[in-house]
Structures are given as C-alpha cells and as structure tokens.
C-alpha atoms as one frame of an Amber mdcrd trajectory, in Angstrom:
protein
  -0.629  -6.106  21.811  -3.603  -7.846  20.154  -2.960 -10.739  17.962  -4.211
  -9.852  14.898  -4.814 -12.632  11.748  -6.585 -11.651   8.165  -9.332 -14.259
   8.332 -10.618 -15.538   5.170 -13.819 -17.783   5.378 -12.566 -21.175   4.049
 -15.487 -21.668   1.784 -16.437 -18.867  -0.021 -19.179 -20.390  -2.773 -21.648
 -20.571   0.389 -23.406 -17.227  -0.739 -25.819 -16.441   2.135 -26.681 -17.546
   5.392 -29.982 -19.396   4.422 -27.199 -21.288   2.095 -24.772 -22.007   4.573
 -27.697 -23.233   7.270 -28.887 -26.084   5.474 -25.734 -27.629   5.024 -25.627
 -28.345   8.695 -28.521 -30.193   9.414 -29.623 -27.161  11.939 -31.847 -25.954
   8.571 -34.299 -23.293   8.077 -36.553 -26.103   9.533 -35.164 -26.217  12.509
 -34.733 -22.478  13.236 -38.658 -22.417  12.766 -38.853 -24.599  15.191 -36.520
 -22.533  17.568 -38.842 -19.267  16.657 -41.988 -21.054  16.643 -42.201 -19.953
  20.784 -40.423 -16.581  20.190 -42.219 -15.402  16.705 -45.855 -15.076  18.544
 -46.967 -11.838  20.054 -48.532 -14.224  23.116 -44.858 -14.407  23.959 -44.721
 -11.224  24.720 -45.847  -9.485  27.893 -46.098  -6.241  29.483 -43.873  -5.399
  32.468 -46.231  -4.582  35.342 -44.319  -1.358  36.424 -43.383  -0.330  32.366
 -44.991  -0.248  29.617 -42.081  -1.825  27.695 -42.580  -4.753  26.350 -40.516
  -7.684  27.726 -40.575 -11.908  27.027 -42.272 -14.586  28.637 -39.044 -16.721
  27.959 -36.577 -13.377  29.527 -38.034 -13.100  32.341 -37.753  -9.708  32.600
 -34.875  -8.995  31.002 -34.031  -8.687  27.597 -30.388  -8.923  25.799 -29.248
  -4.962  25.117 -27.208  -3.010  26.649 -27.757  -1.471  29.701 -25.657   1.431
  31.034 -23.568   1.615  27.823 -22.908  -1.792  28.259 -24.420  -5.240  26.599
 -25.836  -7.154  29.105 -26.836 -11.082  27.973 -30.121 -10.750  29.530 -32.123
 -13.531  31.301 -33.844 -16.442  30.334 -34.213 -18.533  27.230 -32.999 -15.073
  25.162 -30.606 -14.731  27.695 -29.077 -18.335  27.747 -28.973 -18.178  23.720
 -27.447 -14.644  23.492 -24.901 -16.658  25.901 -24.889 -19.396  23.848 -23.531
 -17.451  20.926 -20.911 -15.550  22.507 -19.427 -19.014  23.153 -20.044 -19.582
  19.503 -18.654 -16.456  18.364 -15.476 -16.965  20.146 -14.949 -20.890  19.047
 -15.954 -19.659  15.573 -13.194 -17.557  15.339 -10.741 -19.299  17.098 -10.806
 -22.251  14.391 -11.162 -19.635  11.448  -7.491 -18.279  12.677  -6.368 -21.755
  12.902  -7.479 -23.079   9.068  -6.209 -19.645   7.987  -2.684 -20.392   9.643
   0.395 -20.196   7.311   1.903 -23.379   9.452  -1.652 -25.387   9.225  -0.832
 -27.487   6.270   2.819 -28.005   7.098   2.812 -28.749  10.641  -0.466 -29.808
  11.218  -0.991 -34.031  10.120  -3.638 -34.904   7.621  -5.821 -36.526  10.401
  -5.301 -32.813  12.487  -6.391 -31.316   9.365  -9.069 -32.712   8.337 -10.895
 -32.793  12.329 -10.023 -29.036  12.542 -11.320 -28.265   9.624 -14.365 -30.265
  10.546 -14.713 -28.110  13.845 -14.372 -24.840  11.930 -17.365 -25.606   9.933
 -19.498 -26.814  12.575 -18.446 -23.731  14.640 -19.321 -21.384  11.810 -22.582
 -23.040  11.200 -23.731 -22.769  15.191 -22.669 -18.769  15.258 -24.363 -18.392
  11.988 -27.499 -20.728  13.773 -27.665 -18.950  16.785 -27.345 -15.315  14.940
 -30.326 -16.215  12.982 -32.661 -17.273  15.317 -31.468 -14.430  17.872 -32.331
 -12.144  14.546 -36.347 -13.761  14.545 -36.868 -14.066  17.806 -36.118 -10.725
  19.230 -38.485  -7.920  19.127 -35.951  -5.292  18.144 -32.718  -7.476  17.321
 -31.179  -4.317  15.606 -30.753  -3.182  19.460 -30.827  -6.429  21.471 -28.965
  -8.729  19.128 -25.308  -9.440  20.724 -22.573  -7.374  18.576 -19.795  -9.233
  16.380 -17.030 -10.296  19.525 -13.397  -8.895  19.090 -10.742 -11.434  20.765
  -7.408 -11.717  21.903  -5.330 -14.291  22.082  -2.187 -13.170  22.994   0.872
 -15.081  22.321  -0.854 -18.258  20.818   1.076 -19.244  17.927  -1.535 -20.417
  15.737   0.880 -22.464  13.658   2.079 -24.695  16.820   0.138 -27.778  16.854
   0.272 -28.415  20.808  -0.626 -24.877  21.227  -3.694 -24.997  19.009  -4.550
 -28.416  20.448  -4.325 -27.578  23.623  -6.330 -24.358  23.492  -8.988 -25.794
  21.356  -9.208 -28.472  23.664  -9.720 -25.882  26.867 -12.761 -23.748  24.416
 -14.208 -27.467  23.808 -14.447 -28.396  27.348 -15.392 -25.606  28.080 -17.788
 -25.168  25.654 -19.658 -28.653  26.751 -19.834 -27.719  30.455 -21.285 -24.497
  29.490 -24.159 -26.319  27.513 -24.592 -28.663  30.335 -24.900 -25.968  32.788
 -26.839 -24.005  31.064 -29.681 -27.035  30.279 -31.266 -26.222  33.646 -32.312
 -22.755  32.756 -33.982 -23.284  29.617 -37.527 -23.421  30.106 -38.790 -23.836
  26.338 -38.808 -27.425  25.300 -37.811 -26.584  22.241 -34.802 -24.420  23.104
 -34.094 -27.674  25.581 -33.793 -29.936  22.068 -31.685 -27.860  20.105 -29.203
 -27.285  22.664 -29.152 -31.101  23.762 -28.375 -31.404  19.857 -25.672 -29.181
  19.873 -23.859 -30.350  23.115 -23.539 -33.539  21.424 -21.652 -31.997  18.774
 -19.236 -29.808  21.188 -18.642 -33.311  23.075 -17.403 -35.240  20.194 -15.480
 -31.960  18.993 -14.111 -32.418  22.537 -13.096 -36.091  22.551 -11.978 -35.579
  18.942  -9.414 -33.252  20.274  -8.398 -35.259  23.108  -7.821 -37.943  20.662
  -5.130 -35.909  18.598  -3.460 -34.790  21.531  -2.657 -38.769  23.427  -4.204
 -40.943  20.557  -5.190 -44.447  21.461  -6.100 -43.453  25.251  -8.684 -43.035
  27.509  -8.852 -39.111  27.314 -11.215 -38.877  24.627 -13.703 -39.107  27.928
 -11.258 -38.269  30.817 -12.091 -38.488  34.336 -11.139 -34.810  34.403 -14.256
 -34.464  32.412 -16.645 -37.670  33.548 -17.403 -38.167  36.793 -16.225 -41.922
  37.560 -18.989 -42.640  39.577 -22.014 -41.156  38.081 -20.530 -41.274  34.516
 -22.185 -37.579  34.009 -19.947 -34.675  32.115 -18.944 -31.501  33.877 -21.910
 -28.800  33.673 -20.554 -25.216  34.881 -22.897 -21.865  35.276 -22.736 -19.016
  32.858 -20.589 -16.796  35.635 -17.824 -19.518  35.313 -17.925 -20.082  31.975
 -17.511 -16.695  30.844 -14.772 -15.545  33.649 -12.874 -18.197  31.399 -13.841
 -17.169  28.284 -12.846 -13.222  29.047  -9.691 -14.083  28.861  -9.838 -14.418
  25.003 -13.005 -11.595  24.545 -11.683  -8.365  24.900 -15.033  -7.163  23.990
 -16.930  -5.793  27.096 -20.293  -7.529  28.034 -22.432  -8.251  31.428 -24.612
 -11.311  32.305 -25.939  -9.843  34.945 -29.269 -11.657  35.270 -27.551 -15.388
  34.413 -26.349 -17.214  37.269
C-alpha cells in the first residue's frame, strides 16, 4: 500500500515559479545562462537518418516517451532531466517531512530549522530544473519529464531517526549523482551550474550527518570522502537510478545514460 500524505507547500505566499526562483540565488538570470546554449537554432541539427530534430547536446536522443515509457534521453539534456528526477524525489521527501504531524513535537528546534532549509532548497532546485528544461527542450509538452510519484513504504515521517537516516541516504546519493554526472556534461554553462548545485547538496549531506552524530567527523566521513584522494564518492546514473527506484513508483528508463 502506498504511503499517502497530504502535501501542502510551506510558503503559500509565493505566487509563481519565477518569483520562487528569485529566492534561491538561481535567479532568472542564471536560468538565462543555462538556456543560452539551447535556445539557439544552431544547437538543433538534423539526424543523418531522419528528418527529426535532434540536439547537439542530446547526442541524438531527446528526453521523451519511447515505446510507451518515458526515457531520460542522452547528453546534456538527458543529464538535466536525470537531475530533475532526483530533485523531484528530494523535494517530495522534504515536503512530507516538514508537513508531518510530528514535525514540531518529535524534532528539535535545530532539526526543524535544518530540515526546513533543505525543504526550501530542494523545491527551488526542482523548480529551477523544470523551468530550465521547459525553455531548453524544443517540445516540452512531450519531452519534459512528468511529475513523478513516490512510495516510501513503512517510513514514519514523524520519526526523527527514520527521517534523518533516509535524508542521509538521499543526500549522500545526490552528491554522488552530481559528481558522477559532471564528466558527462559537455556544455560549460551546464557544468558550472551543476557544480553550484552539488556544493549545496554536499552541505545538506554534512548538515544531516551532523544532526545524526553531532561533534563528530561524520560530517565528512570516510564512507563518502576517500582518505587517499580527499575526493567524494561518485556514481553513474545507472547506479543512482537503481537506488532511487526504491522510492520512485513512476516507470521511466535511462537507455542512453551510463
């Protein structure tokens, strides 16, 4: 049985997506930077074997429905869509957390502040990718990843230990996902923005780890930072999607991502 939770956005005073994005520092100006590489007709080419438009940055495969199932696509647009899927998951998770019945009673004041901050950040990231892809894709009505559905099984959103353990898993996975995706991005503007977002995700991971085990070295534990290289863990999209599939119930494929 699905874990059904009534969701309400915490800040209902934000009137629209453009206004919401301004809060984040990922402003419309940043969105313009991201889209500058894809809104030009020069970035759309004809496939050698088809009259269909393909993307210079999509390596011939736009996101969209293929054989009845949505596929994330390839290249830069595929990576952006992949990131959008992950941000949908994180935003949904934290929305449920901050709206849980036990949020104000079972979590400390520090917990609540951190989790609300993470909620706002992840919703901003989700809306940022949605806005960026809507502008970048030639036919967003057909090529934009739909709203995903999620199932957290027996997770008790009013349990501090369960919520923080799940948040740790999601944030660590998110950092590894962006780290692994960097080498797959060809557009330098996309890479710059991915770097900015992964730095925020890494702060999230450290914050959650510190809530679980205060005043310890776990904020940058040996399980995520290699003691020899000093570098964080990275994972390919196929590895990350396998992990995320434990929460995502909407079927999609990533046939053209490693």
